[in-house]
N, C-alpha and C positions, 0 to 999 in steps of 0.2 A: 465794670463795663464788660459785656460779653464779647468774646472773640469770634468774629465771623470769618471763616476761611475764605481767602481770596483765591478762587480756583484759577483764574487766568494767570495770576502771579505765580502760583504753584506750578502751573504748566510751563511757564517761562523758566522757572528754576530747574525743572527737569530737563528742558531743552538745552539750557546752558550746561548742565551737568553732563548730559549724554554727548552733546556736541564737543565739549572740552575733552571728554574721555576718548572720543574718536580721534581728535587731533593729537592727543597725547600718545595713543596707540600707534597711529600712523607715523608720527614724528619719531617715536622710539624705533619703529621698524625700519624707517628710512635711514636713521642714524646708524643703527646696528649693521644694516646691509652695507652701507657705504664704508663704515669703519672696517668691517670684516674683509671687504674686497680690497681696501687699501692695504690692510695688513698682509693679505695673501700676495698682493703685488710686490710688497717689500720682502716676501719670503719668510714670514713668521709661521710658526706651527699652529695647528688648530687648538691644541691645549692652551698655549699661551694666549691665543685669541679669546678662548672661552673664559679664562680667569681674569683677563684684563680688559681687552677691547669690548667684547660682548657684555661682560658684567658691568663695565663702566657705562656703555650705551644704554642698557636696559634700566640703569639706575637714574638716567637723566630725567625721566618724568618725576621721580621722587625729589630730585634736586630742584627742578623748576617749581613744583608745587610748594616745596619747603621755602624757597626764596620769596615767592609771592605771598605765602602765609606769613613769613617773618616780617616783611615790609608793610603788610596790611594789618599787622598786630593781631595775628591769630596763632599764637605759639602752640596751642593744643592740637591744631591741625598738622603743624610741622612735626611735632614729636609723635603724635598718634599715627601719622602716615608712615614714618620710618619704622616704628616698632611694629605696627600692624602689618606692614609690607614684609618685614623679616619673618613674622609668624606665618603669614600667608604663603611666602615662598617655600617654607619647609612643609607646613601642614597641608596646605591646599594644593600647591603646584607639584611638589615632589610626591605627595600622596596620590594625586591623580595619575601622574606619570608612572609611578610604581605599580598602580593598579592596571594600567594599560599593558605594561611589559616589565619583567624583572630588569633591574638596573645594576649590572656589575660595575663596581668602582674600586679602584685601588686606593686604599686609605692613605698611603704615603703621598699620593698625587694631590690630595686636598687637605692633608692634616695641618699644614702650616696655617692655611686660611681659616680653618675651623678654630684653632687655638687663638688666633688674632680676634675672631668674632667673639669668642667667650671672654677674652680679656677686656675688649671694648665694652661688652655688655656689663661687666662688673663695674667698670669705670662710670658708665652712664647711670647705673644704679646708685653709686656713691654721689654723683651729681644731683640725682633726683632726691636723695636724702637731704641735701642742703637746699633743694628747691630751685636751683638755677644751673644753667649750663654756661660757665664763664668763658670769656674770650681766650684766656691762656690755654684752656682745655681744647678749644677749637683749634688753636695754633698747633698744639701737640698732635691732635688727630690728623690735621691736614698735612703737616710735615712728615709724619710717619707714613701717611698714604703715598706721598711722593717718593719716599725712601723705598717702600714696598714695591711700587710700580717700577722704579728704576732697577731694583734688584731682580724682579720677575723678568723684565726684558733681557737683562744680562744673562740670566740663567737660561732663558728660553732661546736666545740667539746662539749661545754656545751649543745647545742641543741641536738646533737647526743646522749649524755649520757641520756638525758631525754627520747628520743625516744626509746633507747634500754631498759630502765627501764620499758617502757610501752608495750614492745613487747617481753617479755621473752618467750622463747620456740618457737619463730617463726624462721623457717629455712631461711638461707640466701644462695644466690647462691655461689657456690665454685669459688674462684678466681684462676687464673692460678698460676703455680709454680713461686716462686720469681725469679728464674734464668731466666725464660722465660720473665718475666716483665722487668728485668734488660737488657736482650738482645735486646728487642724491643725498649726500651728507648735509649739505647746506639746507636742502628742503626739510630734512628732519629737524635741524636746529631751529628753523623758522617756525615749524609747527608746535614745538614744545612750549615756548613761553606763551603763545596765543592760547593753546589748549589749556595750559595751567591756569591762566587768568579766568577763562570761562568756567573751568571745573571748580576752582575755589569759590567763585561768586555763586554758582549754582549750589554747591555743598553748604555754604553758609546760609543762604536763603532758605534751603530746605530744612536745615537744622532749626531755624527760627520758626518756620511754619509748623513743623512737626513736633516741636518741643524737645528735640534731641540735642544733647550736648555736642559741641564742636569736637571734643576729644573722641566720642564714640563715632562721629562721622569720619574723623581721621583714621580711626582704627579699623573701620569697616569699608565704607564706600571708597574713600580715597586710597586706602591700602590695597584693596582688591583691584581697583581701577588702574593704579599705577604699577601693579604687578602683572598686568596683561602682556607687556612686552616680554617678560620672563617666560610666561606661559607659551607664547607664540614661538619663541626661540627654543624652548624645551621640546615642544611637539615636533619642531623641525629636526631637532637632534635625535629624537626617537625614530623618525622616518629614515634618517641617515645612519642609524645605529651608532651614534656617537655618545654613549652613555656617560663617559667620563667628562665630556664637554658639558653635558646637561648638568651634572652635579657641580662641576666647576663654575658654571654660570650662576647657579642658585647660591652657592656659598660665596662666590666672588661678589655677587650682587648684594648679599647681606653685609659683607665687609665694606663695600663702597657706600651703602646706605648709612652705616654708622660713622665711618671715617670721613667720607666726602660730604654727605648731606648735613649731618649734625656738625661735623668739623668746620666745613666752610661757612655754614650759617652762623655758628657760634663765633667764628673768627670775625665775621662782619658785624655781628651784634649779639651780645649775651641775651639769652631768652629764658623765661621761667619754665620749669618742668612740674607738671601736676603731681601732687602726692599720691593720686589714685594709681599712677603707674607703678609705684613702689610695691604695692601689695597684690597687684593683679597682672599687669601686662608685661613688665620687665621680667618678673620671675617666669612667666609663660614663655617669653622669647628665649630666656636662658635655658629653660627645660627642654624646649624643642631642639636647641643646638646641641645640648648634652646628649640627648637621645640619639640624634643623628650621628654624632661622633662615635657613640658606643656601638651603634649598628654597623657603621662602616668599618670600625676597628676590628670587630669580631667577625662579621659576615662578609666583608669586602664587597658590599653592595646592598641593594634593597630588593626585597621580593614583594609579591602581592599582599602578603599578610602585613608587612611593614607599611605598605601603602594604605591599606585599610585602617590600620591603627593611627597613622598620621592624619588621615582625612577625618576619621571619627573624632579624634582629639581636637582638630580644628573646628569642627561643627560644635563640639561641646564648649569650646572657648567662645564661639559666637553666641551660644545660648546664655552664657553668664554675663554677656554684655547687655542683655535686654534691659 
């Protein structure tokens, strides 16, 4: 039987995909904005916000897409979205930002997070070797994420207290009223599950119409789409010349994608991992992280040449996905 393309149906799939993407982006922006204002109101440092609150907030689209994909029995979109987002965060977003302006970053400020990302990547590779992400591994990832977050807040608050002691009498900008902050954050949380549902439905329908695998959809459309909040926050960081926050956001987001998205989803329900990831996508994710670690350790930042190399490498990766 010949397949006749159903153009109205394809159009609806694109509308669902783009509409879901808009809701995901808006939800991520509202959530990050509300969380950052709340953190400022509580007196937390911008670095601590970048590595925890903002990184957590910009990873929420990946989490909601992962949860919807998990419960609708589309594990390839779940794993492809996480791994593809981590690759896009370094290759696409850091590459673009470094091309716009050099990014000085102290290696010691993000080294712990980079080492955690590399360790988690190796563990995911071993899970892919066995073809499944088990519940006990999800438990370990999620518990370690809680431990990391608590320790980060403790270290950050100690630093903040010392800074406050050295800046007595210095006026700080007034934060919005608490009810406004809660309203903005709640609006973001409401947009995320709705956007995820539309996005997953549109992505799956398009994959069927175009004959593309769900894994490739997860590694490309879903990955780039759910990385847009990271891009928006990074461009804002460039405007405010907060380059360490920019790098902290990207590295922290990659950490949260692995530990929170895979960990929480695996804790709720074990899911299979495609063997294709073993020979292509997980090694690429690991390589991007190693290259970033090496550049930051040696150069203490990224210049435009690094940005060009990262972006060109990402484009090359997309080429091999054809």
